[in-house]
ZALO-539098 format. One record per residue: z, y, x of N, C-alpha, C in turn. Coordinates in steps of 0.001 Angstrom, whole numbers, padded with zeros to 6 digits, always signed. Layout:
N
ZYXZYXZYX;...
This chain:
480
+095093-136418-110152+095299-136898-111594+096262-136122-112449;+095744-135865-113585+096537-134910-114486+097797-135594-115085;+098908-134847-114818+100100-135265-115408+100205-134883-116958;+101140-135445-117754+101144-135073-119148+101397-133575-119343;+102184-132909-118442+102411-131684-118520+101265-130810-118280;+100428-131274-117440+099243-130586-116939+098377-130669-118071;+098264-131862-118436+097144-132210-119639+097366-131240-120788;+098843-131305-121167+099133-130332-122354+098701-128798-121968;+098964-128263-120644+098788-126953-120392+097177-126804-120510;+096370-127857-120124+095047-127701-119925+094465-127513-121462;+095033-128388-122402+094512-128440-123706+094851-127016-124435;+095915-126583-124149+096484-125325-124764+095558-124358-124291;+095089-124240-123086+094391-123233-122416+092933-123279-123021;+092581-124736-123229+091039-124680-123703+091094-124388-125170;+092174-124653-125982+092114-124199-127273+092318-122665-127411;+093037-121949-126499+092950-120516-126635+091590-119984-126374;+091030-120435-125199+089674-119849-125060+088720-120253-126095;+088840-121499-126635+087850-121739-127810+088268-120783-129036;+089492-120572-129306+089894-119735-130501+089350-118367-130224;+089442-117737-128837+089091-116558-128641+087513-116430-128920;+086839-117494-128429+085086-117376-128616+084905-117439-130096;+085610-118337-130803+085446-118364-132216+085659-117199-133063;+086820-116307-132694+087112-115124-133172+086099-114207-132763;+085609-114171-131642+084454-113327-131287+083304-113422-132229;+082847-114769-132447+081709-115087-133150+081918-114617-134580;+083185-115118-135182+083456-114613-136466+083469-113152-136750;+083939-112478-135635+084091-111038-135707+082663-110233-135626;+081544-110912-135302+080426-110320-135277+079871-109901-136702;+079344-108670-136685+078960-107884-137902+077648-108616-138314;+077487-109139-139499+076338-109663-140025+075644-108413-140852;+074428-108038-140441+073458-106947-141012+072713-107630-142285;+072817-107234-143376+071933-107547-144475+070914-106756-144643;+069676-106806-145092+068605-105946-145220+068929-104693-145771;+069908-104646-146964+070246-103576-147593+070934-102561-146647;+071815-103268-145886+072833-102407-144859+071818-101780-143689;+070909-102541-143384+069877-102178-142332+069141-100807-142894;+068746-100886-144161+068036-099688-144610+068955-098573-145032;+070181-098846-145186+071145-097780-145339+071460-097026-144175;+071566-097764-143030+071650-097313-141465+070572-096481-141326;+069277-097053-141483+068069-096388-141129+068010-094781-141853;+068467-094841-143056+068259-093732-143901+069382-092801-143299;+070434-093143-142824+071430-092367-142480+070908-091857-140975;+070344-092429-140092+070259-091949-138714+068735-091529-138478;+067774-091767-139243+066321-091458-139003+066181-089947-138974;+065710-089495-137676+065514-087976-137388+064368-087416-138377;+063276-088249-138516+062217-087725-139305+062644-087487-140868;+063514-088381-141260+064129-088276-142556+065119-087073-142819;+065820-086807-141715+066595-085749-141652+065771-084368-141615;+064736-084397-141106+063809-083213-141057+063260-082890-142616;+062959-084086-143046+062443-084022-144593+063575-083430-145372;+064768-083910-145244+065997-083583-145952+066148-081906-145681;+065949-081447-144694+066175-079939-144272+065004-079271-144935;+063976-079840-145182+062729-079063-146018+063056-078841-147332;+063691-080065-147962+064179-080054-149221+065417-078990-149511;+066252-078925-148674+067386-077943-148657+066684-076382-148655;+065658-076177-147782+065015-075109-147650+064505-074644-149020;+063788-075569-149822+063300-075277-150916+064329-074846-152008;+065460-075499-151884+066626-075282-152859+067138-073940-152642;+067216-073548-151417+067480-072158-151025+066727-071180-151674;+065304-071378-151686+064381-070466-152310+064416-070364-153761;+064712-071628-154352+064971-071567-155914+066142-070732-156336;+067221-070968-155338+068406-070024-155724+068013-068474-155492;+067321-068058-154508+066857-066758-154237+066090-066394-155489;+065047-067021-155970+064223-066693-156964+065238-066581-158365;+066205-067356-158645+066941-066949-159724+067951-065722-159670;+068322-065399-158349+069082-064257-158138+068259-062818-158228;+067043-063115-158282+066038-061784-158298+066385-061336-160065;+067033-062181-160856+066954-061536-162157+068425-060553-162375;+069099-060733-161258+070425-059817-161101+069980-058229-160576;+070921-057273-161099+070696-056163-160628+071090-055876-159093;+070499-054879-158576+071000-054551-157168+071857-053470-157121;+072806-053401-156315+073879-052435-156070+074051-052122-154670;+074043-050773-154233+073984-050563-152816+074984-049252-152585;+075681-049232-151568+076343-047979-151319+075967-047369-149934;+075938-045915-149702+075629-045355-148700+076518-044270-148281;+076667-044215-147006+077639-043227-146403+077028-042531-145279;+076890-041180-145335+076586-040487-144178+077678-039472-143656;+077926-039387-142348+078969-038451-141824+078547-037925-140477;+078312-036649-140237+077752-036066-139181+078450-034728-138812;+077812-034031-137778+078113-032823-137147+076892-031922-136993;+076809-030780-137695+075681-029874-137692+075999-028828-136860;+075409-028398-135733+075758-027478-134868+074713-026148-134827;+075251-024891-134723+074504-023746-134907+074220-022977-136217;+073249-022454-136500+073001-021905-137769+072499-022957-138857;+073486-022970-139801+073252-024419-140617+073413-023729-142225;+072926-024656-143101+073209-024312-144463+074349-025174-144872;+075369-024393-145439+076543-025136-146030+076160-026006-147001;+076397-027392-147137+075801-028189-148103+076474-028168-149378;+077740-027254-149349+078341-027131-150546+078087-025870-151200;+077392-024920-150543+077211-023532-151163+075779-023247-151026;+075099-024126-150155+073709-023569-149945+073382-022288-149304;+074647-021910-148738+074537-020400-147919+074371-020718-146348;+073790-019777-145755+073616-019912-144252+074843-019403-143572;+075299-020185-142798+076408-019766-141841+076092-020126-140566;+076803-019420-139588+076678-019685-138163+077965-020326-137621;+078009-021695-137727+079017-022431-137386+078859-023586-137176;+079650-024631-136638+079426-025963-136584+080332-026571-137757;+079421-027534-138499+079847-028000-139773+080151-029618-139635;+081046-030006-140084+081283-031364-140335+080807-031690-141762;+079976-032817-141944+079528-032948-143351+079573-034271-143705;+079537-034674-145066+079395-036058-145368+078718-036168-146596;+077911-037179-146752+077229-037518-148227+077586-039081-148453;+077832-039282-149860+078157-040631-150335+077539-040794-151494;+077203-042029-151652+076427-042485-152822+076546-043895-153086;+076231-044353-154372+076106-045691-154924+074867-045704-155858;+073911-046517-155507+072915-046729-156407+072718-048063-157118;+072032-048239-158030+071815-049540-158786+070477-049629-159464;+069963-050997-159510+068575-051053-159971+068570-052306-160544;+067744-052408-161801+067649-053510-162423+066212-053853-163118;+065495-054876-162623+064202-055122-163008+064019-055384-164686;+063413-054641-165399+063387-054790-166757+062326-055626-167120;+061067-055241-166677+059856-055942-166945+058903-056073-165814;+058517-057394-165351+057724-057390-164009+056375-058238-164477;+055992-058229-165800+054797-059017-166021+055208-060430-166053;+056317-060886-166201+056503-062458-166168+056862-062876-164878;+056813-062055-163814+056846-062638-162385+058036-063232-162001;+059198-062621-162276+060606-063198-162015+060529-064382-162560;+060384-064605-163896+060501-066122-164617+059628-066993-163986;+058387-066658-163736+057521-067624-163239+057947-068051-161763;+058294-066982-161032+058724-067403-159691+059908-068276-159819;+060580-068401-160541+061833-069312-160828+061241-070780-161080;+060319-070738-162037+059462-071988-162413+058796-072620-161155;+058193-071672-160421+057319-072024-159415+058222-072769-158378;+059303-072027-157923+060252-072637-156942+060833-073817-157286;+061086-073960-158670+061811-075277-159136+060807-076389-158978;+059413-076170-159283+058366-077198-159208+058340-077621-157750;+058410-076649-156850+058185-076904-155365+059380-077677-154950;+060677-077466-155483+061912-078140-155018+061796-079605-155633;+061308-079855-156842+061358-081144-157315+060192-081777-156508;+059159-081224-156183+058041-081806-155353+058773-082347-153892;+059550-081350-153399+060047-081771-152127+061025-082953-152167;+061768-083038-153195+062511-084053-153639+061903-085186-153646;+060831-085278-154203+059924-086549-154537+059409-087067-153058;+059030-085924-152348+058548-086181-150953+059711-086944-150094;+060912-086517-150345+061974-087239-149663+062101-088721-150166;+062026-088860-151360+062154-090286-151873+060983-091044-151328;+059789-090711-151354+058648-091203-150825+058956-091651-149371;+059573-090748-148637+059798-090840-147080+060775-092090-147027;+061895-092258-147850+062877-093249-147901+062092-094616-148202;+061241-094585-149207+060512-095803-149459+059798-096177-148283;+059072-095234-147739+058364-095692-146551+059109-096274-145377;+060301-095548-145094+061202-096001-144158+061833-097323-144429;+062259-097556-145701+062821-098817-146082+061826-100011-146034;+060513-099706-146371+059335-100819-146207+059336-100972-144648;+059193-100045-143774+059045-100361-142424+060178-101100-141826;+061449-100716-142289+062742-101465-141811+062631-102804-142264;+062252-103289-143602+062138-104449-144077+061095-105287-143196;+059938-104781-142751+059039-105448-141961+059701-105845-140540;+060461-104982-140120+061013-105316-138820+062035-106133-138931;+062755-106094-139942+063945-107051-140260+063377-108546-140381;+062343-108563-141194+061839-109892-141434+060996-110518-140028;+060557-109607-139418+060001-110069-138105+061033-110482-137191;+062355-110026-137236+063223-110489-136272+063613-112010-136901;+063911-112125-138165+063990-113376-138857+063065-114488-138619;+061746-114038-138546+060669-114961-138252+060725-115420-136787;+061004-114375-135855+060999-114628-134371+062331-115584-134238;+063270-115502-134715+064560-116181-134542+064133-117761-135177;+063528-117902-136217+063201-119098-136597+062258-119931-135711;+061441-119069-135281+060265-119830-134302+061002-120125-132960;+062197-119396-132529+062930-119785-131496+063573-121179-131652;+064209-121177-132818+064832-122468-133219+063981-123482-133288;+062732-123422-133871+061577-124496-133853+061408-124954-132341;+061063-123880-131604+060818-124133-130233+061949-124972-129332;+063103-124598-129757+064293-125267-129213+064624-126553-129578;+064341-126851-130862+064509-128310-131413+063180-129161-130773;+061969-128392-130566+060900-129307-130132+061335-129655-128688;+061733-128646-127855+062132-128979-126609+063285-130030-126457;+064188-129972-127230+065180-130859-127215+064554-132435-127656;+063716-132366-128423+063051-133539-128798+062102-134274-127670;+061452-133305-127137+060503-133651-125848+061362-134218-124755;+062506-133389-124625+063273-133966-123379+063910-135133-123623;+064448-135351-124729+064936-136833-124990+063847-137853-124897;+062480-137612-125178+061585-138428-125096+061284-138748-123737;+061373-137706-122912+061072-137886-121293+062147-138692-120739;+063396-138531-120991+064458-139354-120575+064346-140719-120860;+063739-140903-122204+063673-142351-122646+062517-142856-121907;+061489-142145-121660+060286-142526-121099+060468-142953-119638;+061539-142259-118817+061849-142595-117671+062509-143904-117590;+063425-144152-118453+064135-145262-118515+063036-146521-118881;+062080-146203-119582+061141-147299-119871+060285-147675-118715;+059917-146618-117771+059142-146709-116654+059996-147507-115590;+061463-147280-115576+062249-147816-114558+062282-149448-114927;+062287-149791-116177+062476-151250-116486+060986-151884-116623;+059995-151239-116240+058454-151508-116419+057880-151742-117626;+058439-151056-118650+057726-151227-120211+056751-150371-120415;+056761-149171-119435+055629-148002-119562+055248-147734-118346;+053843-147512-118325+053252-147013-117045+053671-145728-116425;+053616-145379-115349+054126-144197-114726+053235-143055-115235;+051892-143187-115744+051028-142232-116195+051468-141626-117539;+052201-142539-118331+052905-141980-119548+054051-140996-119331;+054707-141233-118273+055802-140342-117899+055170-138925-117519;+054204-138809-116809+053497-137662-116403+053113-136781-117798;+052473-137654-118754+051995-136881-119806+053420-136208-120708;+054495-136950-120602+055672-136391-121242+056174-135297-120592;+056209-135329-119020+056760-134245-118330+055933-132942-118520;+054558-133138-118676+053692-131880-118921+054048-131366-120303;+054234-132248-121195+054587-131878-122669+055939-131006-122441;+056853-131618-121855+058174-130776-121686+058054-129436-121230;+057141-129400-120175+057017-128108-119360+056443-127164-120420;+055466-127488-121236+054901-126731-122246+055810-126304-123319;+056588-127215-123525+057672-126944-124648+058627-125859-124124;+058997-125982-122836+059956-125014-122394+059279-123560-122145;+058038-123488-121864+057270-122121-121955+057202-121826-123045;+056995-122617-124218+056939-122191-125570+058076-121496-125963;+059366-121976-125475+060639-121509-126030+060853-120251-125307;+060379-120120-124228+060837-118798-123278+059955-117739-123903;+058781-118072-124391+057867-117026-124901+058585-116483-126331;+059038-117784-127228+059546-117421-128387+060835-116569-128156;+061647-116747-127270+062788-115877-127045+062578-114494-126609;+061461-114386-125729+061048-113036-125296+060688-112233-126615;+059757-112876-127508+059096-112231-128835+060352-111862-129822;+061376-112877-129851+062566-112449-130655+063358-111321-130033;+063470-111149-128696+064193-110062-128170+063533-108722-128393;+062191-108824-128301+061223-107687-128471+061416-107103-129910;+061211-108185-130741+061410-107850-132458+062874-107138-132576;+063749-107898-132121+065284-107263-132075+065404-105819-131563;+064663-105501-130578+064761-104254-129778+064142-103262-130795;+062895-103557-131334+062282-102561-132333+063267-102356-133471;+063746-103199-133908+064895-102914-135041+065944-101992-134608;+066426-102421-133510+067657-101659-133126+066994-100064-132911;+065973-099969-132296+065499-098616-132116+065195-097815-133431;+064790-098573-134383+064707-097913-135822+065821-097559-136406;+066876-098365-136135+068211-098114-136658+069058-097268-135618;+068549-096816-134479+069105-096147-133529+070555-096803-133121;+070459-098079-132823+071490-098696-132199+071286-098755-130648;+072441-098977-129966+072449-099422-128552+071506-100449-128363;+070857-100501-127259+069678-101492-126907+070526-102772-126684;+071746-102740-126373+072584-104005-126014+073378-104461-127235;+073349-103733-128234+074258-104046-129556+073757-105204-130207;+075020-106068-130538+074640-107338-131067+073969-107009-132624;+073156-107827-132978+072356-107622-134239+072112-108982-135000;+073047-109460-135613+073099-110665-136417+072530-110565-137754;+071481-111049-138172+070825-110725-139382+071256-111723-140505;+071400-111239-141669+071681-112080-142992+070277-112895-143166;+070358-114064-143413+069135-114742-143758+068871-114882-145196;+067719-114644-145846+067524-114705-147281+067572-116080-147722;+067862-116329-148977+068044-117844-149510+066509-118156-149940;+066354-119385-150256+064964-119800-150652+064563-119240-151905;+065469-118913-152868+065175-118102-154029+064538-116747-153903;+064760-116232-152683+064363-114893-152546+062716-115043-152283;+062091-116148-152073+060747-116171-151698+060055-116322-152985;+060554-116417-154209+059856-116507-155391+060521-115505-156517;+061053-114336-156054+061900-113595-156928+061217-112640-157646;+059891-112568-157782+059119-111577-158557+058025-112665-159348;+057991-112425-160533+057264-113148-161477+055735-112483-161291;+054929-112867-160149+053753-112175-159924+052655-112405-160939;+052755-113656-161612+051717-113968-162536+051774-113048-163781;+053015-112607-164094+053280-111658-165250+052792-110429-164912;+052327-110050-163929+051464-108714-163530+050016-108979-163416;+049342-108090-163911+047964-107644-163672+047827-106651-162634;+046746-106375-161923+046949-105154-161141+046949-103902-161903;+046153-103895-163106+046346-102604-163992+047615-102482-164466;+048344-103552-164999+049661-103482-165470+050599-102846-164351;+050571-103354-163180+051384-102902-162153+051145-101344-161761;+049765-101202-161778+049490-099732-161584+050066-098721-162445;+049851-098957-163865+050561-098166-164811+052129-097962-164555;+052699-099237-164173+054047-099071-163920+054345-098084-162626;+053531-098426-161797+053677-097599-160418+053312-095899-160574;+052568-095815-161480+052304-094415-161869+053465-093479-162281;+054386-094452-163046+055650-093591-163564+056752-093693-162580;+056612-094365-161369+057880-094489-160680+057588-094145-159139;+056459-093830-158774+056242-093662-157370+056366-092281-156870;+057212-091867-156069+057537-090540-155694+056337-089781-155288;+055470-090346-154523+054359-089712-154188+053468-089035-155122;+053231-089930-156405+052728-089244-157536+053228-088282-158100;+054618-088410-158185+055312-087433-158960+055350-086072-158099;+055541-086308-156813+055159-084918-156025+054050-084184-156333;+052819-085049-156227+051556-084482-156403+051450-083853-157775;+052094-084521-158935+052073-083703-160211+052863-082364-160224;+054045-082444-159498+054787-081096-159302+054002-080114-158736;+053358-080489-157694+052400-079562-156857+051266-078845-157775;+050999-079713-158739+049778-079231-159678+050598-078276-160695;+051753-078536-161107+052530-077559-161827+052878-076306-161254;+053284-076285-159863+053473-075195-159238+052252-074271-158989;+050993-075039-158826+049745-074113-158594+049517-073438-159743;+049655-074024-160900+049417-073516-162393+050178-072425-162543;+051715-072417-162114+052569-071200-162247+052198-070092-161315;+051620-070681-160207+051365-069558-159234+050336-068562-159803;+049449-069305-160400+048183-068506-161182+048772-067407-162091;+049788-067908-162704+050418-066738-163829+051349-065730-162995;+051770-066130-161880+052437-065237-161054+051432-064118-160655;+050281-064575-160245+049343-063640-159728+048838-062663-160957;+048565-063358-162193+048263-062379-163230+049303-061296-163467;+050480-061354-163095+051535-060536-163261+051124-059165-162693;+050275-059095-161708+049793-057802-161132+049063-057189-161938;+048508-057589-163060+047640-056866-163872+048390-055959-164914;+049816-056292-164944+050705-055597-165881+051731-054527-165209;+052001-053501-165944+052881-052497-165383+054325-053039-165081;+055071-052461-164227+056528-053087-164000+057391-051856-164403;+058374-052176-164960+059388-051242-165358+060869-051723-164911;+061577-050558-164394+062943-050918-163850+063714-049838-164091;+064998-050182-164356+066049-049115-164706+066825-048838-163228;+067324-047650-163249+068094-047211-161961+069090-046356-162356;+069994-046095-161638+071216-045147-161666+071934-044915-160454;+072252-043694-160156+072996-043244-159021+074166-042420-159261;+075128-042501-158324+076239-041756-158186+076377-040986-156765;+076559-039654-156710+076476-039026-155526+077548-037986-155451;+078103-037699-154226+078920-036627-153909+078745-036349-152340;+079468-035147-152101+079266-034414-150616+080574-033877-150252;+080667-033657-148943+081908-032968-148327+081365-032085-147284;+081929-031114-146875+081770-030050-145785+083068-029407-145373;+083288-029563-144173+084452-028716-143602+084380-027280-143728;+083006-026696-144039+082803-025108-144395+083253-024837-145607;+083436-025759-146573+083758-025321-147931+085332-024830-147909;+085581-023472-148132+086745-022962-148228+087385-022471-149695;+088535-022314-149827+089180-021822-150908+090312-020782-150631;+090262-019607-151305+091253-018626-150938+092763-019221-151311;+093707-018719-150350+095105-019066-150493+095815-017823-150940;+095566-016669-150367+096189-015225-150702+095390-014176-150868;+095703-013278-151800+094780-012063-152084+095514-010774-151738;+094581-009735-151426+095173-008297-151144+094397-007373-151959;+094997-006102-152256+094437-005074-152935+093607-004133-152232;+092367-003903-152735+091381-003245-151913+090948-002043-152993;+091062-000854-152480+090438+000256-153265+088914+000414-153209;+088335+000246-154216+086846+000293-154355+086483+001401-155141;+085358+002055-155012+084831+003130-155896+083346+002876-156215;+082818+003423-157519+081550+003326-157901+081194+004716-158257;+080059+005291-157676+079491+006630-157998+078377+006590-158911;+078371+007568-159858+077540+007576-160912+077297+009108-161688;+076647+008954-162589+076393+010336-163336+076936+010178-164804;+077289+011164-165298+078139+011229-166435+077671+012459-167148;+076896+012304-168178+076389+013697-168860+075672+014663-167766;+075107+014135-166683+074507+014896-165761+075414+015340-164603;+076865+015013-164728+077536+015426-163839+077966+014209-162834;+077785+014377-161522+078055+013272-160641+079679+013107-160887;+079949+011746-160996+081350+011249-161019+081522+010001-160074;+082865+009871-159613+083166+008622-158823+084352+007877-159575;+084086+006498-159660+085124+005922-160400+085876+004929-159135;+087167+004904-159305+087848+004303-158106+088680+003173-158951;+088736+002078-158400+089556+000906-159107+089942+000004-158007;+091089-000732-158158+091776-001674-157273+091319-003061-157431;+090594-003747-156433+090055-004946-156574+090798-005965-155815;+091152-007174-156332+091761-008254-155643+090587-009127-154849;+090944-009106-153460+090165-009847-152662+090818-010812-151666;+090159-012093-151432+090924-013049-150787+091424-012466-149441;+092379-012902-148970+093096-012429-147754+093027-013541-146518;+093191-014906-147292+093375-015913-146437+092557-017243-147054;+092112-018109-146251+091321-019373-146726+092008-020613-146268;+091575-021626-146860+091927-023082-146395+090743-023904-146901;+090576-024983-145931+089296-025835-146105+089768-026693-147504;+088853-026897-148245+088847-027745-149641+089135-029037-149201;+090057-029858-149736+090370-031200-149364+089291-032228-149825;+089139-033295-148957+088064-034213-149312+088000-034647-150837;+089297-035008-151200+089551-035409-152592+088787-034461-153706;+089260-033184-153362+088920-032334-154287+087323-031970-154226;+086813-031981-153021+085408-031890-152856+084606-032949-153633;+085157-034179-153314+084430-035446-153835+084351-035223-155329;+085522-034898-156102+085505-034569-157437+084544-033456-157945;+084685-032433-157135+083952-031245-157521+082451-031446-157483;+081865-032131-156488+080547-032283-156248+079763-033557-156770;+080693-034412-157523+080185-035716-157872+078988-035362-158828;+077982-036209-158919+076842-036220-159916+076211-037490-160063;+075816-037615-161420+075290-038813-161823+073770-038641-162102;+072967-039695-162157+071566-039860-162785+071028-041231-162831;+070497-041322-164057+070226-042780-164484+068757-042700-165144;+067961-043642-165211+066774-043700-165983+066078-044835-165773;+064624-044641-166242+063749-045909-166190+062589-045424-165159;+061971-046267-164613+060964-046189-163570+059888-047200-164085;+058563-046660-163978+057315-047649-164309+056249-047440-163224;+055679-048659-163009+054658-048458-162009+053561-049250-162743;+052342-048415-163049+051324-048925-163620+050031-049195-162831;+049510-050370-162703+048478-050674-161837+047040-050124-162471;+046464-049288-161610+045141-048835-161928+044162-049235-161058;+044080-049206-159916+042999-049774-158916+043715-050031-157810;+043593-051360-157529+044126-051898-156062+043365-052693-155287;+041896-052253-155347+040988-052604-154459+040791-054335-154908;+040889-054578-156058+040793-055787-156640+041768-056954-156249;+042832-056424-155594+043891-057441-155097+044352-058348-155978;+044440-058015-157278+045165-058934-158283+044055-059717-158657;+042822-059485-158687+041709-060414-159226+041535-061443-158216;+041548-060982-156905+041664-061838-155641+042691-062879-155725;+043759-062482-155989+045000-063414-155966+044832-064302-157059;+044414-064112-158320+044261-065007-159366+043167-065933-158974;+042028-065652-158258+040890-066579-157959+041503-067583-156911;+042334-067009-155945+042844-067836-154962+043783-068873-155578;+044653-068400-156656+045567-069405-157191+044800-070352-158038;+043665-069923-158602+042879-070997-159445+042195-072113-158179;+041920-071702-157162+041365-072550-156123+042559-073408-155711;+043704-072784-155505+044917-073815-155106+045164-074804-156132;+045015-074422-157435+045247-075339-158391+044215-076585-158545;+042958-076260-158288+041968-077100-158201+042269-078071-156840;+042607-077641-155965+042982-078469-154770+044095-079369-154970;+045234-078659-155635+046352-079585-155939+045930-080873-157081;+045026-080354-158049+044548-081491-159092+043719-082491-158136;+043009-082126-157206+042144-083159-156546+043202-084065-155598;+044127-083464-154994+045229-084244-154198+045792-085169-155089;+046144-084793-156434+046808-085800-157200+045941-086850-157660;+044588-086632-157944+043537-087816-158277+043543-088575-157234;+043418-087895-155948+043196-088831-154675+044344-089708-154565;+045651-089280-154692+046751-090229-154632+046730-091178-155663;+046362-090789-156951+046292-091728-157852+045196-093014-157444;+044204-092509-157055+043113-093617-156698+043434-094380-155501;+044001-093813-154457+044884-094605-153322+045736-095610-153806;+046669-095200-154853+047692-096114-155419+047020-097208-156071;+045892-096976-156945+045277-098042-157670+044830-099019-156615;+044110-098613-155507+043635-099624-154385+044807-100375-153960;+045863-099596-153453+046899-100159-152925+047776-101202-153587;+047794-100955-155049+048604-101888-156051+047500-103195-156111;+046268-102848-156235+045311-103965-156350+045495-104817-155146;+045328-104234-153999+045415-105032-152778+046670-105819-152602;+047865-105141-153076+049222-105717-153091+049176-107010-153805;+048778-106873-155170+048825-108125-155991+047812-109192-155316;+046612-108829-154983+045832-109876-154428+046582-110465-153007;+047294-109771-152210+048024-110083-150995+049036-111175-151465;+049666-110940-152431+050766-111874-152770+050227-113198-153445;+049244-112972-154115+048526-114157-154592+048103-115013-153631;+047493-114469-152655+046891-115135-151400+048175-115640-150628;+049088-114945-150513+050251-115357-149595+050961-116614-150255;+050931-116565-151548+051605-117785-152328+050691-119056-152010;+049453-118941-151957+048572-119970-151690+048736-120479-150243;+048835-119553-149388+048931-119946-148094+050353-120446-147728;+051404-119976-148432+052665-120643-148381+052889-122054-148852;+052038-122296-150066+051809-123826-150508+051113-124626-149562;+049985-124088-148936+049184-124799-148152+050013-125181-146994;+050798-124271-146349+051563-124543-145268+052582-125553-145475;+053231-125469-146630+054326-126349-146852+053702-127864-146995;+052634-128006-147520+051849-129154-147649+051601-129662-146261;+050994-128860-145391+050828-129192-144135+051828-129568-143225;+052978-128949-143560+054280-129103-142827+054641-130669-143287;+054772-131013-144518+055119-132256-144971+054364-133378-144529;+052876-133220-144379+051843-134231-143897+052230-134401-142417;+052310-133324-141499+052328-133320-140095+053794-133988-139752;+054733-133596-140660+056001-134300-140144+055984-135768-140457;+055467-136284-141330+055380-137739-141688+054311-138269-140547;+053382-137685-140131+052431-138192-139109+053281-138206-137733;+053942-137246-137444+054769-137306-136275+055775-138351-136172;+056553-138551-137240+057600-139581-137458+056798-141036-137294;+055747-141209-137982+054984-142548-137912+054474-142741-136395;+054156-141573-135577+053481-141819-134456+054592-142137-133401;+055928-141392-133674+057061-141772-132817+057294-143235-132934;+057385-143727-134152+057661-145088-134365+056569-146302-133687;+055401-145866-133826+054237-146436-133111+054547-146357-131760;+054973-145314-131159+055048-145144-129611+056203-146120-129118;+057207-146014-129990+058449-147007-129640+058052-148440-129645;+057060-148849-130388+056806-150241-130301+055439-150510-129431;+055019-149302-128955+053958-149655-128054+052559-149606-128560;+052399-149213-129915+050944-149247-130492+050355-147775-130273;+051256-146889-129752+050662-145563-129504+050948-145102-128193;+049751-144398-127409+050403-143885-126161+050962-142532-126242;+051258-141885-125081+051893-140605-125004+051030-139597-125385;+049571-139687-125148+048935-138665-125576+048896-138373-127106;+048737-139588-127884+048813-139412-129246+050321-138853-129889;+051268-139404-129046+052603-138875-129415+052716-137363-129319;+052192-136850-127997+052443-135390-127782+051386-134564-128630;+050177-135169-129068+049397-134410-130153+050075-134237-131361;+050636-135528-131951+051218-135420-133165+052451-134360-133250;+053225-134408-132152+054218-133435-132019+053769-132117-131934;+052796-131761-131246+052115-130347-131226+051782-129888-132553;+051038-130784-133300+050538-130434-134789+051686-130295-135545;+052873-131066-135391+054059-130749-136397+054719-129354-135963;+054736-129071-134584+055359-127701-134269+054455-126603-134759;+053078-126781-134584+052277-125819-135175+052261-125435-136682;+052591-126691-137364+052880-126679-138780+054065-125831-139130;+055178-126183-138407+056418-125441-138607+056190-124096-138349;+055572-123627-137260+055496-122187-137087+054474-121634-138297;+053526-122233-138702+052532-121832-139802+053372-121612-141112;+054382-122508-141214+055111-122343-142522+056186-121254-142518;+056820-121079-141413+057712-119842-141356+056784-118595-141298;+055770-118551-140782+054959-117402-140791+054572-117102-142121;+054135-118099-142842+053571-117922-144338+054903-117553-145196;+055967-118069-145057+057059-117798-145637+057552-116425-145531;+057664-115768-144422+058090-114367-144254+056886-113510-144667;+055694-113959-144453+054640-112946-144850+054553-112790-146441;+054737-114016-147101+055053-113851-148611+056237-112979-149054;+057451-113165-148276+058513-112281-148652+058215-110669-148422;+057554-110543-147213+057308-109072-146944+056299-108656-147947;+055290-109287-148496+054303-108870-149477+055028-108644-150837;+056052-109468-150998+056638-109411-152248+057542-108247-152289;+058009-107812-151068+058720-106538-150992+057946-105249-151446;+056876-105353-151072+055918-104119-151226+055661-104283-152839;+055560-105254-153563+055484-105413-155085+056718-104786-155579;+057787-105021-155035+059083-104461-155452+059167-102868-155492;+058487-102243-154471+058351-100868-154532+057481-100479-155557;+056394-101063-155666+055423-100586-156995+056033-100827-158234;+056828-101882-158368+057412-102160-159701+058685-101452-159812;+058932-100445-158949+060091-099549-159145+061550-100206-158816;+061434-101191-157991+062741-101937-157744+063142-101567-156205;+064336-101706-155998+064946-101461-154661+064750-102586-153748;+064581-102248-152535+064270-103387-151671+065698-103546-151023;+066008-104978-151233+067297-105536-150807+067065-106859-150379;
């Protein structure tokens, strides 16, 4: 027997456990559709690969722009020449080992390239924009895929709830039937039918729970969550099921709207632009190319000497003067000692400059330019065909999407009517069963019909919502 003290302790412990349980439940993170899409965009590996492709195109565009800048290069050579060599500073033959060095700075600037550089920038800009639209299209496709998985989980959860309530109802009826059989108000055969109905309801619940867990697992995998991570989803309100004024759109009107906002179409348009620019790039090979250049050079050799002291030397020159042989003598200053010219002095002494313009004029290149232009023209035609194909596919998809929403609205309305009717029939059959004017078979049949109508209604509801999400994309709206 519990004392007052023990009772107080028990109640406090129970409250503590319940509060912990409630805190755990309230602390669970609720995932909205928008949050799931953000997570998917952040973690999806395929999208990351597409993003890297976009970054690569941006690098190519930056590289094309930098081709307008001049080039500047420096060169340094330093080495040892052994044996009989030419002194690079005097061009005289000497027999000695020489340490030598050559130094230079060269610059170049493209002046005229037949428009190739400017067109290359435009070409890479168009490709970058196309890649950016491809990334946006991949985001849209991923968002729609996540929305489908998200709604599949909500649908599966509602079907679990329907199955659970149906099982609870059948279990209560089975217990009531057992009581009636005990007091003799009902035959034992009626109890058997209820027991079979309860077993079927339990099986249906287990199947619904398995389907819900499978749907939740697929969503976790798409979001790259742990397989055991809790995933509590936010349910949409009823207003979400009619959030698009579908009747205000015809298929043609929605198609014209989609043409202006669908990234896949915009990407194909940029590819056509790029192909047209590439044709102009190929034509640049018909024109001459002019570039400016400039160079600064100097050199060094340890064989380069300069005299430090001089000595007097008596020299003579023989000749004739009025037919008489004469010899003239004179004193000549000759170097007596040498030193190597310093690097600084040699660098200044031998420095040289040159600059000018260079031209390359195409005369005959085995028709390479013509072939490149023809190939570019074919590429443009292919890009135009790809654009028209995408437009045609978009028209078909929009028409199908509008028709699907209209059909889904009708199915939802029909399912709602069926639900209302079967609910009334089930309630009426339950009352008849309680007063003995309906048997257990009629009762279970009406309940099965009611459960089927409930399932049909939630299926129609989420099917309508998903198809409206598709219209959202074509109308240029964000999925949320």
